[in-house]
C-alpha positions, 0 to 999 in steps of 0.5 A: 445752461451755459451758453457757448459760441459756436463757430460754423465753417463754410467750405469754400469753393474749390479752385480751378486748379483744384477741380482740374487735379480732380478730373485728372484723377477721375476713372471716367468710364469708357465712352464718357469725358468730363469737363469743367462747366459752370464751375462743375465737373460734368460727365457726359457720353462721347457722341452718338454713332450717327455723328461719326460720319459728319465729324469725319467729313469735317475733320477731312475738309479741315485737314486740307486748310489747317494752318501749318503746324496744326492738327485736326483731331477728335481725340479726348483732349481737355483744354484749360481756359484758366481766366474763365476757370473752365476746361472743355473736351471738344468733339473736334479741335484744331490746335498747334501741335507744340501744345501736345509736347507738355507733360500735363494732361490738359492742353492750353486753350491758347494753341486752338485755332478751331474748336467744333462741338456737335449738339445733343440734348444734353450738351445743347445748352453748354454748346450754345451759351456756355461754351460760345462765350468762353471760346468767343474771347480766344479760339479763332473759329467755333463751329457749332453743328447743330444736329437737332436743327440740321444746321451748322454755325461758324463763329470767328472774329473773337474779342473780349466781348465774344465773337463778332461774326456769325453765319449759318446754313442748314445741312446740305449748303455750303458754309464759309470757314473763317480764317485762318482757314478760309475755305468753303466747307461742303456740308452734304455729308451732314444731311443723311444725319438729320 
């Protein structure tokens, strides 16, 4: 018997750009979104019906206080965070409308002035840990609407180490939304959803 050297090739992990292309080419079923979380493509359903009313209430109040030239949307848009090799499709976002003049399918996260995530049992961990860490380095305001705990948290003042400011209130109490918005959000519309 003759011994032969065998070479074992290990596949290198896909690059961020390759994963983004894969997400772009995916045929995600209606009612689902694909995001890049922890280096993996995660497909999850869009928010439940009972989330529509609080999302609309938040959107309406934010529209009155959004920075000039910024859009308030719940449209399924993927924002890329290349430094973190992540891409998220927030439940609600406020972003500079200039970001949507590009031809691509993924918007630059630097355009975001606010992101809001409405937690569900399946996304709660990502919203409170993974996304908090990534958004906390760049996005001026991050709202976590915790539908399981019936409370809303406003994170603000991003830094290389994450957000430096945090305020949490139960549904029904007013929440101070930090600059560049600078207003008191009325969470009364959230009470009947808990």
